[in-house]
N, C-alpha and C positions, 0 to 999 in steps of 0.2 A: 610160479607161473600158472596162469589159468588153464584149466583143462578144456579141450575141445568137446563138443557134444558127442555122446556115445550113441552111435547108430546101432540098431539091432541087426546082427549078422550082416555086415556090409558086403560080404562076398556072395550073399544069396539074393537073387532077384525073383520076384513072383509076379506073374501077369494075372491081373484080376479084371474081369469084365462085370460091370454092374448093369442090371436090367433097367434101373431108373436112377436118376440123379438124387443123392441124399439131400434132405431138406436142411441139414445143419452139419457143422463139423463134428458135433457130438454123435450124430446119427452115423456119419461116415466111420468114426472110430469104433462105434459099436458093431458096425457091419464088418470091419476088418477083423475085429476080435472073434466074431463068429466064424468067418471064413478061414482064419489062420490059427485056430486053436491047435495045440496049446502054446504055440510060440509067442502069442501076444496076450497072454493072461497076466497082464500087469499094467501099470499106469504109463502112458506115453503121450507124446504130442506129435504133430505132423509138420514136416517142412515140404514145400513144393518149389519146383524150379520156375521162377517168375520170368515169363518171356519179356516183360517190360524192362527187366534188368539183366538182359543177356544170360538168362538161365541161372542167376544167382539164387541161393536158397533163401526162402523167406518163410516165416512162421505162418501156417494156414490158420487164419482167424475167421474169415468170412467164407462160407462155402461158395459164394459167387466168384471168388478169385480162382477157384479150381478149374483148370482147362478141361476140355472134353477128353483129350488124350494127354497124359502127362506122367511125370515121375514123382512119386512121393517117397520121402525118407522118414522112417519111424525113429523117433528120438526118445530114449528112456528118460524117465524123471530122475531127479537128483538122487532120491533114495534108492532107486533101482540101479543107478550107476554104481553107487558105492557097494551094493550087495554083490556086484560081479567082481570086485577087486580081489576077493579071496574066497576060495571054496573049501579050504581045509581048516577053517577057523572054528574053534569051539563056540557054538551058538549060545549066547547068554539069554536068560529069560527076558521077555519083553517087560519094560518098566513103564507103566503109564505115567505120563508127566502131569496130567490133570484131567479132571472130568469135564473141564470147560472146553468146548469145541469151537465156539464162535463168539463174536462180540454181540452187542445189543441188537436184537432183531428188529425188523421193520414192523412186525405185528407181534405184540406180546401175547403169549399163550397163557391163559389163566390155568393154574394147576388144579388137580382134583383134590378136594378137601376130604375131611373125615366122613365116614358113613353118615353120622348124625347130621353134619352140616350140609352134605349133599342132598340128603332127604328133605331137610328144611328148605333149602333153596329151590328144589324141584317143585315143592308145593307152593312156595312163595312166588315163583315166576309165573306159575299157572294162575294164581290169584291176581297177580299184577296185571296180566293181560286182560282180565275181565273187569276188575274194579279199580285199577291203579293203586292198589293198596300195597304198601311196603311192609317188610317184616321187621320185627323187633328182636334183636339179638341179645342173648345173655352175654355177660362178660367173658365167659369161657368160650362161647361160640365165636365172638369177634376176635378173641385172642388166637383161636385156632386158625381162622381165616388169615389173620395178619402173619402168623408164623409160617403158614404154607406159602403165602405171597413173598415173604422175605427170603425163604429158601429158594424160590424160583428166581427171584432177582439176583441172589448171590450166585446162581449158576452162570450168570452172565458177567457180573461185576460186583465187587464189594462196596464200591463207592459210586453209586448211581447219581447222575445229575438230577436236578429238580425236574427237568424235562422228562428224564427216564421214569421217575416215580409217577409223574402226572400221567404218562402213557399207561403205566401199569394200573393205576387207579381207574382210569377211564375204561381200560379193558375189563376190569373187574365188574363195574356196573353195567357195561355193555353185555357181558356174558350173563350177568344175573341182575336184571333191571329191578328186581325187588329190593336190592341194596341201595338204590338211589336215595339221595338225601333231599328232602323237600326244602331244606333251608338254604341250599346253594344253587346258583344258576346252572352250574355244570352238572350237578348231581353227584359229583365225586370229590369235591374240594376237601371235605373232612377226611375222606379216605386217604387222600394224598398226604396230609400232615400226619395221620396215624401211621402210614407206611414209612414215612421219613423218620419218625420217632422210633418205630420198631426196628428199622435198619441199624440205627445207632446202638440199641440194646443188643441186637443180633451180633453186631461186630464185637461188642464187649464180651459176649459169651464165647465167641469163636477165638478171640485173642487169649482168653483164659484157658481155653482148650488146647492152645498151641498152634492155631492156624497161622502160618507164617505171613500170609498176605495182609492180615490185619494186626498181628502181634508186632510187626515191625514198627507200627505207629503207637504202641503202648508205652507206658512209663513216662508220659508227658506231665506238664504242669497240673498240680492238684492242690488241695488244701494241705496235704502232707508234704508236697514237693513244690513249693511256690517259685523256686528259682529255675525250674526246668522249662523247656520250650513250650510255647503256647500250644494247646491241643489242636487248634485249627490252622496252624501255620506249617507250611512245608510238609504237608501230608504226602507220604510216599505212596503213589498210586499210578496207574497206567496213564501215560501222557501222550502216546501215539497210537491209541487203540490196541494196545497189547492185550491178547486174550489170556495167555498164561503168564501173567506179570511176575508173580512170586509163588510158585507151587510149593506144596509141602514135600518133605523128603519121601523117597519111595518107602513102601512098607518094609519093615525089617532093617532099615538103615538109619544111621545117625551121622552127625558131622564127622565122627572119628572114622567110621567105616568108609564113608565117601571120600575122606581125605586120603585113605590108602588107595582108593581107585584113582584119584587124581594123580598120585605119584606114578601109578602104572601107565597112565596116559602119557606123561612126560617121557617115560622110558620107551614107549612105543613110537612116539613122534621122533625121538632121537635116533631111531634105527635107520640104517641106510635103505632098507626095504620096508616101508611102512605098511602095516596091515590096516587099510582104511576101514574095513568092515568092523574090526575090533575097536578101532578108535571111535567110530560112530556109536557103537553100542555103549562104550564106556562114557562117552560124552553125554549120551542120553540119560544114563544112570545118574550122572553127577549134575544134571541140569539145575536142580533145585539148589544145590550148594553154590553153584556158580552165580545164580541169580541173587541169592541172599547176600553174597559177598559184594557184587557190583552195585546192588541197591542200598544195602544197609551201611557198608563201610565206605563207599564211594572212593575206591583206591585210584592211584595214578595208573594211567593206561599201561605204561611200560612195566610196572610191577605186576599188574594183573595178567599181562600177556606172558610174563615169565612163569607164572603159575599155571596158565592155560595156553600153552603154545599151539595147541591144535586149532585155535581160533585164527591163526594166520593161514590156514589151509582154506582155499576158496570154497571147497565143497562143504566144509564145516561151518563157514559163514552162512551159507544157504540153509544148511540143516538147522543151525541155531535159530535163524529167522523163522523157520517153519515151526520149531518148538514153541516159539514165543507167540506167533500169530496164527498158526495153522493155515498159512498161505504159502504156496510154492513161489519162492522169490522170483526166479528167472521166468518160469512159465507165465505167471500172472503179469509180470512187468512187461515182457515183450509182446504178449498177446494183446494187451490193452494199448500199449504204445503203437504197435503196428495198426491196430484197428482205428485209432484216433489220428494217426499221422496224416492221411489225406485231408482231413478237415482242418488240422492244425496248419498245414501248409497253405490252405486257402486263406486263413486268417492272417498268416504271416505276410502273404503277398498283398493283402488289402492294406495292412499297416505299412508295408514297404513303400507304398505309393505316397505316403504322407511325408511331412517334413520333420526334422528332428534327428538327433544323434542315434536313437534307437532304431528308427526307420532306416537310416543309412546302413547301420550294421546288418540289419536283416536283409537289405538289398544285396550287400556283399556276400552274405551267406547263400542266398538264393541263387545268385549268379554262379557261384562256385558249384553248387549242387546241380544246376541245370547243365553245366559242362560235363559232370561226371556221371550223374544218374546211377549212383551206387546205393545199394540197400543199406549198408552200414553207415554211409555218409548221410543218408536220409534220417536214420535214427539219431545220429549225432547232431544233425542240424536242428531237429525238434528239441532235443535236450539243451542245446546251446541257446536256441531261440526263445524257449519258454520264459526264462527269467527276463530276457530283454522285452518280451511282449508284456510281461507283468511289471515292467519298469523297476526291476531289481538288478543290482550289480554288486559283486563281491570280488575284487581283484585278488583276494587271498585264496579263492576257491580254485582257480585255474592257474597252474604254475608251469613255467617253461623250464628248460634244462638248468641244473645247478642253481636252484633258487634257495632263498633263505626260508626254510619251512618252519622255523621256530615260532613264527607269529600266527600260524594257521591251526585252527582247531580241527578242521577237516579240509582236505584238498585233494585234487587230482593232479598228479605230476605227469607231464607229457614230454616225450622226446620227439622232436619234429624235424621235418626237412627245412633247412635254412632258407630255401628258395620260396617257401610257402608263407604268405602273409596271414592267411586264415587257416587255422589248424583243425580241419574237420577229419583229416586222415593222419593221425600221429603215427610215428614209427612204433612207439610203445607207450604204455601208460602205467602209472602206479598209484595206489591209494595211500594217502597219508592221514593219520589220525594222531593229533597231539604230538608232533615230532617223530612219530613212529611210522616207518614205511611198512604198511600191513601186508600188501600184496603187490608184487612188481612183475614186470615183463608181461603186461596184459596187452594183447594185440589189438583190441578194439576199445574205443573210448566209451561206448555204451556199456560194455561189460564192466569197465572200471566204475562207471556211475552206479550200476545196479549193485555192485559189491559194496560201494560206499553207503548206499541207502540201507543195505542190510546191516552193515556195521554200526550204524546209528542205533538200531534196535539192539543189536548184540551187546554193545558197550554202554547202553543206557545213556546216550548222548542227546543233547538238544540239537534242534535244527540250526544251521548257520543263521544268525540273526538277519543278515542282509539278504538271505534267500528263503525266508520263512514261508512266503507265499508259494514259491516254486515247490518246495518239499511238501507243503500241505496239500497242494494240488495232486502231486504224485501219490501221496498217502491215500487220499480219499477217492480220487477219480480213477487212478490207474490201478492201485493195489486194492481198492475196495475196503480199506480199513477205516470205517466210520467211527468217530469218537463222540458223536452227538453234538459237537459244537457247531455253531452257525458259521457258514462260510463268510469270509470278508467280502465286501462289495466287489472288489476286482476279480476274485475267484468265482463269485456267483455270476458275474457278467460273462466271464470266459466260459463257464459251464453252459450258460444259456445260449451264447453265440455258437458253441459247438453243436448244441442240440438243434439249432435252426438250420444248419447246413446239411443238405441232403447228400 
């Protein structure tokens, strides 16, 4: 069963008067931390009582929604929630899962090169400004530049797209115009191909050194092994903008030592009183082992969950998603969903005035929502209406009581009131993945959806084929997980329509 949000000291109320209105939610959070030290020295979000919905709690996303006088509730982040579950647990050393903190940046930062190369470029850039003269590099100097650039690219992803490499090449000659190529219109075309070739060599070196993220694709077809898989087919790499796709084992550990930790996790999960803090520490320590198994071996979900039963705990689903993406699953999902909901409803109402089956379904949803004016119903309406707006439909994704779940790769199972024709407020919900009920007794449909989205990352699953646009929109626009791939026309149109609505 899903856990309710953990409010900080719910029995304590503090009156706070501000001399001026904060200009953003982040500014308000910073002010609260300064006023209420040390009680608020950690990560949290804010809920406020929305007068438009009879005082129901809503996530504070836009500072404009904050009333002049109101009640705020401070909600701990997922990591902070788990840290409060036990205070007498032996603290395990922090295990860094990866040096990679984010996906590909909007602006590529050119690294600092060797002292020799930096001195050469400094002189060359000064000469270029005066006479448009470019520098001539020796073989070792160019190799040094490419090596540093490849390392910088690897800090983001081992398999950059052609667009990524082009961005890096353009950034290089923009930062150091003396490196521009007179023979190409862009000035960096040759650098792009040199970087692409260098990345291939760089991956080969890392694979031989034992870097799991690239070693997992080694041992393919070659002159000595002509019967093996083609080297460019089915490359195992991030497919949903995963930041920590396949990290290396923690320092001082190997598969044998981590296997012993895995057994300890099973024993802890089977206890009647689970120590969630200890489970989280052990799960973080074994993250690389788990990712190697799910990516390299592609096991059956049921078998995998028997080995890693902690992944049935909703807090660990969120924690694992954070390990993979460095994004807080619930906070990011709900803050962006709530921020975009008013504009989504405007688009839904516009489409509902048209003819067609999808428009009729949206009209029914909107009529029910207008009667209830419930914050949770509003979220559910947007999540139900999004695939309809995008002209997608998957009858296997939404299931009613006692369904046949054998044909569903991923699904949300709902228990509903028999008198309700449109189920925006189910009695309970459960998340199903490949015949396995992962989490049950979920009180809110939106909570079930966000856990399902997290499980797709945790279990290395593909998006449902019939809802590919819906999940891609959530990945890129709500979760901010950009993979560098161009948006499909329907998603680009939706993105533009949302930006035009004030």
